PLY file of the C-alpha trace (Angstrom):
ply
format ascii 1.0
element vertex 434
property float x
property float y
property float z
element edge 433
property int vertex1
property int vertex2
end_header
185.24 -107.30 31.78
186.69 -106.17 35.10
189.79 -103.99 35.10
191.72 -106.61 37.08
191.09 -109.19 34.37
192.23 -106.76 31.69
195.42 -106.03 33.58
196.11 -109.72 34.03
195.57 -110.40 30.35
197.76 -107.48 29.35
200.51 -108.72 31.64
200.28 -112.17 30.09
200.51 -110.86 26.54
203.88 -111.54 24.92
205.69 -108.43 23.70
208.25 -108.20 20.95
211.42 -106.27 21.47
212.23 -103.44 19.10
215.00 -105.65 17.69
212.40 -108.19 16.46
210.90 -107.77 13.04
207.80 -105.64 13.39
205.18 -105.17 10.66
204.98 -101.49 9.76
202.02 -99.63 8.33
202.36 -99.23 4.55
202.90 -95.76 3.19
199.77 -95.05 1.16
198.17 -91.89 -0.13
194.98 -90.86 -1.90
195.60 -90.91 -5.66
194.84 -89.49 -8.14
192.15 -87.47 -6.35
191.98 -86.31 -2.77
189.63 -84.11 -0.73
190.95 -80.75 0.31
192.85 -80.74 3.60
192.75 -84.56 3.75
194.69 -85.92 6.74
194.41 -89.71 7.11
196.43 -91.89 9.51
200.08 -91.14 10.33
202.97 -92.67 8.40
205.51 -94.31 10.72
208.64 -95.08 8.72
210.58 -96.63 11.58
208.72 -98.42 14.34
209.98 -97.60 17.82
206.91 -98.27 19.96
205.80 -101.25 21.96
204.42 -104.29 20.11
201.72 -106.46 21.64
201.54 -109.82 19.88
198.24 -111.66 20.34
198.34 -115.45 20.27
195.98 -117.32 17.91
192.91 -118.51 19.80
190.12 -120.81 18.62
187.84 -120.14 21.60
187.74 -116.36 22.04
190.56 -114.03 21.07
188.44 -111.00 21.91
189.66 -110.35 25.47
193.32 -110.68 24.43
192.86 -108.27 21.53
191.18 -105.75 23.84
193.95 -106.10 26.42
196.59 -105.64 23.73
194.86 -102.47 22.51
194.98 -101.01 26.04
198.58 -102.04 26.60
199.92 -100.76 23.27
197.75 -97.68 22.97
199.54 -94.33 22.62
202.32 -95.31 20.27
202.42 -99.09 19.87
201.25 -101.86 17.56
198.79 -104.68 18.15
200.04 -107.61 16.06
197.84 -110.58 15.12
200.33 -113.00 13.50
199.51 -115.75 11.05
197.11 -118.24 12.60
193.41 -118.49 13.39
191.55 -116.12 15.70
187.92 -116.64 16.65
186.22 -113.67 18.32
183.27 -114.41 20.59
183.25 -111.12 22.51
182.13 -107.85 20.93
185.09 -105.45 20.96
184.63 -101.76 21.68
187.89 -100.27 20.41
186.72 -96.66 20.30
189.37 -95.41 22.75
192.34 -95.73 20.39
195.09 -93.14 20.08
198.22 -93.26 17.96
198.21 -97.02 17.46
198.57 -99.59 14.67
196.72 -102.88 14.16
198.73 -105.32 12.04
196.43 -108.18 11.04
198.31 -111.09 9.45
196.10 -113.88 10.76
192.67 -115.24 9.87
189.91 -113.63 11.93
186.40 -115.01 12.21
183.48 -114.52 14.58
181.70 -117.19 16.58
178.81 -118.62 14.59
176.03 -118.14 17.13
172.83 -116.33 16.20
171.78 -116.09 19.87
175.07 -114.65 21.14
175.49 -111.55 19.02
172.14 -109.84 19.75
173.31 -109.71 23.37
176.75 -108.29 22.52
176.99 -106.63 19.11
176.89 -102.84 18.87
173.50 -101.92 17.47
172.37 -98.83 15.56
168.85 -97.72 14.76
169.73 -96.74 11.19
168.68 -99.65 8.96
169.25 -102.01 11.91
173.03 -101.88 11.45
175.26 -103.71 13.94
178.96 -104.43 14.43
181.00 -107.34 15.80
183.78 -104.88 16.65
184.24 -101.17 16.14
187.25 -98.92 15.90
187.33 -95.32 17.08
189.79 -92.70 18.27
192.49 -90.96 16.27
195.74 -91.60 14.43
195.14 -95.28 13.71
196.44 -97.61 10.99
194.72 -100.97 10.40
196.49 -103.11 7.81
196.84 -106.67 6.59
199.79 -106.35 4.22
197.99 -108.71 1.83
198.14 -111.48 4.45
195.31 -110.72 6.86
191.85 -112.23 6.34
188.52 -111.43 8.01
186.15 -114.31 7.25
182.47 -113.73 7.96
181.36 -117.36 7.34
178.41 -115.81 5.56
176.59 -119.00 4.59
175.84 -119.73 8.25
174.11 -116.35 8.58
172.38 -116.40 5.18
170.92 -119.82 5.95
169.65 -118.55 9.28
168.17 -115.53 7.51
166.32 -117.79 5.10
164.49 -119.18 8.14
164.11 -115.85 9.99
164.64 -112.55 8.15
165.16 -110.69 11.45
168.40 -112.54 12.30
171.13 -110.06 13.28
174.04 -110.10 10.84
176.76 -107.68 12.02
179.26 -105.89 9.79
182.70 -107.43 9.45
184.49 -104.15 10.17
183.04 -100.96 11.63
184.22 -97.53 12.65
182.47 -95.20 15.05
184.22 -91.95 15.87
187.46 -92.85 14.07
189.53 -89.89 12.86
192.78 -89.73 10.86
193.09 -93.40 10.00
194.05 -95.82 7.23
192.60 -99.26 6.54
194.45 -101.30 3.93
195.62 -104.65 2.59
192.93 -106.88 4.14
191.02 -109.67 2.42
187.40 -109.96 3.56
185.23 -113.00 2.83
181.49 -113.71 2.94
180.20 -111.01 5.24
176.92 -111.87 7.00
175.61 -108.43 5.92
177.49 -105.24 5.09
181.25 -105.72 4.87
182.20 -102.28 6.19
180.35 -99.47 7.94
182.22 -96.16 8.26
180.20 -94.09 10.71
180.74 -90.82 12.57
184.29 -90.67 11.23
186.59 -88.25 9.38
189.81 -88.39 7.37
189.72 -92.10 6.56
191.77 -93.63 3.72
190.80 -97.16 2.63
193.04 -98.81 0.05
194.04 -102.15 -1.49
191.19 -104.22 -0.11
189.62 -107.40 -1.49
186.04 -108.42 -0.68
184.54 -111.65 -2.00
181.12 -113.26 -1.63
180.04 -116.73 -2.69
176.92 -118.62 -1.64
176.76 -122.39 -2.02
173.00 -122.78 -1.33
170.47 -121.46 -3.89
167.73 -121.30 -1.24
169.91 -119.23 1.08
171.78 -116.71 -1.10
173.98 -113.92 0.14
171.99 -110.83 1.17
172.84 -107.17 1.83
176.58 -107.66 1.36
177.43 -104.01 0.68
181.14 -103.38 0.24
181.21 -100.06 2.11
178.45 -98.03 3.69
179.38 -94.49 4.71
177.20 -92.82 7.33
177.61 -89.44 9.04
181.22 -89.21 7.88
183.35 -86.82 5.84
186.76 -86.67 4.18
186.82 -90.33 3.20
188.72 -91.90 0.29
188.10 -95.50 -0.86
190.42 -96.69 -3.61
192.37 -99.43 -5.41
190.17 -102.36 -4.37
188.27 -105.34 -5.80
184.76 -106.31 -4.72
182.61 -109.28 -5.75
179.29 -109.11 -3.90
175.50 -109.05 -4.16
174.52 -105.52 -3.13
175.92 -101.98 -3.34
179.63 -101.86 -4.06
179.71 -98.54 -2.18
176.72 -96.80 -0.62
176.64 -93.20 0.59
174.20 -93.19 3.47
172.85 -90.04 5.20
175.27 -87.22 5.93
178.17 -88.43 3.82
180.21 -85.46 2.58
183.59 -84.85 0.95
183.97 -88.42 -0.30
186.13 -89.78 -3.13
185.79 -93.31 -4.49
188.34 -94.21 -7.16
189.95 -97.12 -8.97
187.55 -99.89 -7.95
186.67 -103.13 -9.72
183.15 -104.21 -8.73
181.32 -107.37 -9.86
177.77 -108.55 -9.25
176.73 -105.52 -7.25
173.99 -102.90 -7.25
176.45 -100.18 -8.20
178.05 -97.14 -6.62
174.96 -95.81 -4.89
173.88 -92.59 -3.28
171.28 -93.71 -0.78
168.85 -94.85 -0.19
167.91 -91.50 1.35
164.76 -89.92 2.73
163.59 -93.15 4.31
162.91 -91.76 7.78
160.25 -89.12 8.38
161.48 -86.30 10.60
165.10 -86.89 9.58
167.23 -84.69 7.29
169.74 -86.49 5.08
172.58 -84.55 3.48
174.92 -86.06 0.89
177.20 -83.70 -1.02
180.62 -83.23 -2.57
181.14 -86.74 -3.93
183.55 -87.65 -6.72
183.40 -91.19 -8.10
186.21 -91.83 -10.56
187.54 -94.68 -12.68
185.21 -97.51 -11.70
184.88 -100.80 -13.58
181.49 -102.40 -12.97
180.62 -105.91 -14.24
177.37 -107.91 -14.24
175.60 -105.46 -11.94
172.10 -104.11 -11.66
173.36 -100.53 -11.95
176.66 -98.75 -12.36
175.94 -95.22 -11.07
172.87 -94.91 -8.88
170.98 -92.35 -6.79
167.96 -93.68 -4.89
165.57 -91.53 -2.84
162.30 -92.45 -1.15
159.22 -90.52 -2.31
156.75 -88.68 -0.10
154.53 -90.90 1.97
151.52 -92.41 0.19
148.10 -92.80 1.85
148.53 -96.51 2.50
151.92 -96.12 4.16
152.17 -96.70 7.88
155.04 -96.00 10.23
157.92 -93.53 9.86
160.45 -95.60 7.91
158.93 -95.70 4.44
159.83 -92.33 2.95
159.01 -88.69 3.43
162.36 -87.66 4.89
163.93 -84.26 4.17
167.38 -83.49 2.80
169.62 -82.74 -0.14
171.90 -84.51 -2.63
174.26 -81.96 -4.20
177.52 -81.74 -6.13
177.93 -85.38 -7.14
180.13 -86.43 -10.09
180.49 -89.85 -11.69
183.47 -89.68 -14.07
185.28 -92.22 -16.28
183.08 -95.25 -15.66
183.51 -98.59 -17.46
180.41 -100.77 -17.86
180.60 -104.51 -18.57
177.17 -106.10 -19.05
175.26 -103.98 -16.51
171.45 -103.63 -16.63
171.45 -99.84 -16.19
174.54 -97.72 -16.43
172.80 -94.75 -14.76
169.81 -94.84 -12.43
168.36 -91.80 -10.70
165.10 -92.42 -8.87
163.05 -90.48 -6.35
160.52 -93.29 -6.47
162.46 -95.89 -4.50
159.97 -98.51 -3.31
157.03 -96.58 -4.81
154.41 -98.86 -6.33
154.36 -96.97 -9.63
155.15 -93.64 -11.28
151.60 -92.35 -10.70
151.92 -92.86 -6.96
155.38 -91.28 -7.04
154.05 -88.19 -8.86
151.22 -87.80 -6.36
153.61 -87.77 -3.41
156.89 -86.21 -4.62
160.05 -86.65 -2.65
160.86 -84.07 -0.01
164.59 -84.64 -0.49
166.13 -82.53 -3.28
168.61 -83.78 -5.89
170.66 -81.11 -7.69
173.98 -80.43 -9.38
174.78 -83.99 -10.49
177.07 -84.87 -13.40
177.45 -88.21 -15.18
180.25 -88.13 -17.76
182.57 -90.38 -19.74
180.79 -93.74 -19.58
182.01 -96.51 -21.88
181.41 -100.22 -22.40
178.31 -102.40 -22.74
174.89 -102.87 -21.18
173.11 -106.19 -20.56
170.16 -107.69 -22.41
167.72 -107.08 -19.56
166.28 -103.76 -20.76
167.88 -103.55 -24.21
168.00 -100.94 -25.76
167.26 -99.02 -22.54
170.48 -98.37 -20.61
169.30 -96.02 -17.88
166.55 -94.40 -15.87
166.25 -90.76 -14.85
163.09 -90.57 -12.77
162.26 -87.60 -10.58
159.03 -87.28 -8.64
158.89 -83.55 -9.50
161.20 -81.08 -11.29
160.86 -78.88 -8.20
162.92 -81.35 -6.15
165.17 -82.76 -8.86
167.07 -80.51 -11.25
170.43 -79.57 -12.78
171.37 -83.13 -13.71
173.77 -83.43 -16.64
174.61 -86.50 -18.73
177.43 -86.30 -21.27
179.89 -88.37 -23.27
178.01 -91.67 -22.97
179.53 -94.30 -25.27
177.84 -97.49 -24.13
176.62 -100.05 -26.66
173.63 -102.39 -26.36
173.63 -106.15 -27.11
171.16 -105.62 -29.96
173.22 -102.87 -31.51
170.23 -100.52 -31.37
170.81 -96.92 -30.22
170.68 -96.75 -26.42
167.78 -94.98 -24.71
166.85 -93.72 -21.26
163.56 -93.52 -19.39
163.14 -89.88 -18.34
160.47 -88.46 -16.02
160.10 -84.95 -14.54
163.65 -83.93 -15.40
162.87 -80.22 -15.73
165.85 -78.07 -16.70
168.39 -80.89 -16.62
170.95 -81.12 -19.43
170.06 -84.32 -21.29
170.81 -83.12 -24.81
173.33 -85.86 -25.54
171.04 -88.81 -24.71
167.78 -90.13 -26.09
164.81 -90.23 -23.73
162.33 -92.89 -24.87
0 1
1 2
2 3
3 4
4 5
5 6
6 7
7 8
8 9
9 10
10 11
11 12
12 13
13 14
14 15
15 16
16 17
17 18
18 19
19 20
20 21
21 22
22 23
23 24
24 25
25 26
26 27
27 28
28 29
29 30
30 31
31 32
32 33
33 34
34 35
35 36
36 37
37 38
38 39
39 40
40 41
41 42
42 43
43 44
44 45
45 46
46 47
47 48
48 49
49 50
50 51
51 52
52 53
53 54
54 55
55 56
56 57
57 58
58 59
59 60
60 61
61 62
62 63
63 64
64 65
65 66
66 67
67 68
68 69
69 70
70 71
71 72
72 73
73 74
74 75
75 76
76 77
77 78
78 79
79 80
80 81
81 82
82 83
83 84
84 85
85 86
86 87
87 88
88 89
89 90
90 91
91 92
92 93
93 94
94 95
95 96
96 97
97 98
98 99
99 100
100 101
101 102
102 103
103 104
104 105
105 106
106 107
107 108
108 109
109 110
110 111
111 112
112 113
113 114
114 115
115 116
116 117
117 118
118 119
119 120
120 121
121 122
122 123
123 124
124 125
125 126
126 127
127 128
128 129
129 130
130 131
131 132
132 133
133 134
134 135
135 136
136 137
137 138
138 139
139 140
140 141
141 142
142 143
143 144
144 145
145 146
146 147
147 148
148 149
149 150
150 151
151 152
152 153
153 154
154 155
155 156
156 157
157 158
158 159
159 160
160 161
161 162
162 163
163 164
164 165
165 166
166 167
167 168
168 169
169 170
170 171
171 172
172 173
173 174
174 175
175 176
176 177
177 178
178 179
179 180
180 181
181 182
182 183
183 184
184 185
185 186
186 187
187 188
188 189
189 190
190 191
191 192
192 193
193 194
194 195
195 196
196 197
197 198
198 199
199 200
200 201
201 202
202 203
203 204
204 205
205 206
206 207
207 208
208 209
209 210
210 211
211 212
212 213
213 214
214 215
215 216
216 217
217 218
218 219
219 220
220 221
221 222
222 223
223 224
224 225
225 226
226 227
227 228
228 229
229 230
230 231
231 232
232 233
233 234
234 235
235 236
236 237
237 238
238 239
239 240
240 241
241 242
242 243
243 244
244 245
245 246
246 247
247 248
248 249
249 250
250 251
251 252
252 253
253 254
254 255
255 256
256 257
257 258
258 259
259 260
260 261
261 262
262 263
263 264
264 265
265 266
266 267
267 268
268 269
269 270
270 271
271 272
272 273
273 274
274 275
275 276
276 277
277 278
278 279
279 280
280 281
281 282
282 283
283 284
284 285
285 286
286 287
287 288
288 289
289 290
290 291
291 292
292 293
293 294
294 295
295 296
296 297
297 298
298 299
299 300
300 301
301 302
302 303
303 304
304 305
305 306
306 307
307 308
308 309
309 310
310 311
311 312
312 313
313 314
314 315
315 316
316 317
317 318
318 319
319 320
320 321
321 322
322 323
323 324
324 325
325 326
326 327
327 328
328 329
329 330
330 331
331 332
332 333
333 334
334 335
335 336
336 337
337 338
338 339
339 340
340 341
341 342
342 343
343 344
344 345
345 346
346 347
347 348
348 349
349 350
350 351
351 352
352 353
353 354
354 355
355 356
356 357
357 358
358 359
359 360
360 361
361 362
362 363
363 364
364 365
365 366
366 367
367 368
368 369
369 370
370 371
371 372
372 373
373 374
374 375
375 376
376 377
377 378
378 379
379 380
380 381
381 382
382 383
383 384
384 385
385 386
386 387
387 388
388 389
389 390
390 391
391 392
392 393
393 394
394 395
395 396
396 397
397 398
398 399
399 400
400 401
401 402
402 403
403 404
404 405
405 406
406 407
407 408
408 409
409 410
410 411
411 412
412 413
413 414
414 415
415 416
416 417
417 418
418 419
419 420
420 421
421 422
422 423
423 424
424 425
425 426
426 427
427 428
428 429
429 430
430 431
431 432
432 433
């Protein structure tokens, strides 16, 4: 968009006077756990800056939102009031500084599978893309329990059933966002991942709701991760509810100093480290994670670490394993399981055809210093009495894993067991390896 057009739009935007009621960013903090030296978005007790109110728009609210962000940058608030906003223009909001986004309306994105490949922000990692992305510093994005971002997922899942390559951008993305909070937003039916936090630091996410529901059995929801964290550090995700069909939270490559706490997840693939080591020639580092007080219901896994093995002879291309890296200092603590297939899953054989093939080509990415403790609840019937899998491709690249205080019961009432392979010097004295 030309600068002249932006200026014209900004001039046309209605502004509220300071005397008008202005939504203020909620005062939130990381609790009970927080990374050291954690500095998320600023708390503004009394709003004194400019407010740019964006009118609801059923054609394309994108240009007005962008103009408002320019006009109210450096101290103001962009306010999307109650009403419907359709966005048909990809929004690059990576220039932000000292600004709030108050989202009280219903936001959706134009349902057009041909439009977004020409506009969405695309990333090579796992073909990720974003409708809009936030970056900069000192930013608060909040919905106060009123704002909704609706992904109209069934449109995209149906298209995917016909063509698996259809682009399905994330509902909310960050790229280069530092010292920020994201809170109080309800997110519905994301086409793919709900949130991608990338290249960002000091981010606090709190009091979010994410819900998925597919109405067509032949076109179910796919890849609806709650949060994916990529190349980011000092991130806290807390006090939220997620009902989805893939990872509740996934720690992608180079996620460090992360705390996830007080979540209620249903129908997911668990709180997952990985998958990692997928790309040959890449080094993935994930360390210093604390996952605390999670309730997981009707999921494939509760706590999960998934790593690609070394490349087998019949593998072609560079995206099927063999990557380098390290998973270190990861703790899962105080986890409640309700009818989950596996409560713990550690695998360096992700996508390997079998254990023999995995042993022949051990992972090049090391897993070490991992603790699973204080797990309670029930497992599902699927693998009864097996409640977990601890599968390394070699004890040389997977060691110092501890499992303690596991009080999970099986539907049959039989003593719970784990599958254990190549665990080396790991501390598994309190569990039974079948």
